[in-house]
C-alpha positions as CSV (number, residue, x, y, z in Angstrom):
1,M,216.4,59.3,96.8
2,E,214.1,63.4,96.4
3,T,210.0,62.7,95.6
4,T,209.6,65.0,91.9
5,R,207.5,67.8,95.0
6,E,210.4,67.9,97.4
7,K,212.7,68.3,93.9
8,I,210.1,71.2,92.8
9,L,210.8,72.6,96.1
10,S,214.4,73.3,95.5
11,Y,214.8,74.2,92.7
12,F,212.5,77.5,93.6
13,L,214.3,78.2,96.8
14,Q,218.2,77.9,94.2
15,N,216.3,80.4,92.0
16,P,215.0,82.6,94.0
17,G,213.3,86.1,92.5
18,R,213.2,84.2,88.3
19,E,210.2,84.0,86.5
20,I,210.1,80.2,85.9
21,S,207.7,78.8,83.3
22,L,206.4,75.0,83.1
23,Y,208.3,74.4,80.5
24,E,211.6,75.1,82.1
25,L,211.0,73.4,85.2
26,L,210.0,70.6,83.3
27,Q,213.5,70.5,82.2
28,A,215.2,71.2,84.7
29,L,213.4,68.6,86.7
30,S,214.0,65.9,83.7
31,L,210.3,64.9,83.6
32,K,208.2,64.1,80.3
33,R,205.5,66.8,78.6
34,D,202.8,63.9,79.8
35,Y,203.5,64.9,83.4
36,L,202.9,68.7,82.7
37,S,198.6,68.7,84.6
38,K,200.5,66.4,87.3
39,L,202.9,69.3,87.9
40,L,200.3,71.7,88.5
41,E,199.3,70.1,90.7
42,D,202.2,69.4,92.4
43,V,203.6,73.6,92.0
44,G,199.8,74.6,94.0
45,H,200.9,71.6,96.4
46,V,204.0,72.8,97.1
47,A,203.2,76.5,96.8
48,K,201.3,75.9,100.2
49,T,203.9,73.5,101.6
50,L,206.6,76.7,101.1
51,K,204.5,79.7,102.8
52,R,203.5,77.1,106.1
53,Q,207.2,76.0,106.7
54,S,208.3,79.3,106.0
55,T,206.2,80.9,108.1
56,G,205.0,83.3,105.9
57,R,207.9,84.4,105.4
58,Y,208.5,83.1,101.0
59,Q,205.4,83.1,98.7
60,L,205.7,81.3,95.4
61,L,203.5,83.6,92.9
62,M,202.0,83.0,89.5
63,R,202.2,84.7,86.4
64,A,198.2,84.2,84.9
65,P,198.3,82.7,81.4
66,F,197.3,84.7,78.7
67,C,196.6,84.3,75.2
68,R,199.3,85.1,72.7
69,S,197.3,86.0,70.0
70,C,194.9,89.0,71.1
71,G,196.5,89.4,74.9
72,Y,193.6,88.6,77.3
73,V,195.0,87.4,80.9
74,F,193.4,84.1,82.8
75,K,193.8,85.8,86.0
76,D,190.3,84.5,87.9
77,L,191.9,80.9,87.9
78,E,191.4,79.5,91.1
79,K,193.8,77.1,90.8
80,A,197.0,77.2,88.1
81,R,196.1,75.4,84.4
82,I,196.6,75.9,81.3
83,P,193.6,76.8,79.4
84,S,192.2,74.9,76.3
85,R,191.3,78.0,74.4
86,C,190.8,82.0,74.7
87,P,187.0,83.2,76.2
88,R,188.1,85.7,73.7
89,C,189.4,85.8,70.1
90,K,188.8,81.9,70.2
91,S,192.9,81.2,69.3
92,E,194.8,77.5,71.6
93,R,198.1,80.4,71.2
94,I,198.0,79.8,74.9
95,S,200.8,81.2,77.3
96,P,201.5,78.6,80.3
97,P,201.6,80.6,84.0
98,A,205.0,80.8,85.3
99,F,206.4,80.7,88.6
100,M,207.8,83.3,90.9
101,L,209.6,82.6,95.0
102,V,209.7,85.4,96.4
103,E,210.7,86.5,99.5
104,R,208.3,89.1,101.7
105,G,209.0,91.8,103.6
């Protein structure tokens, strides 16, 4: 039986070059929405594992979350997370990060 992180890794490997949202990943892995914060943590670990096991050949890139009201991009994040509200307009309409597996040339 595969662990959640192994399922995440295999899902990204089956869909290279395609942007995958957190909600799509939740649905594909049949996880509940309550698992969202744990999923973000797991994706971070999968990114490290993938880079290490492929000796840098594959990399998991993140599209930063952004405010759907004013367009503010949360680009200075150290780890993947979903901010609670926009610092510019105070809106809570935040688009979560999305991830893409790319092969480095």
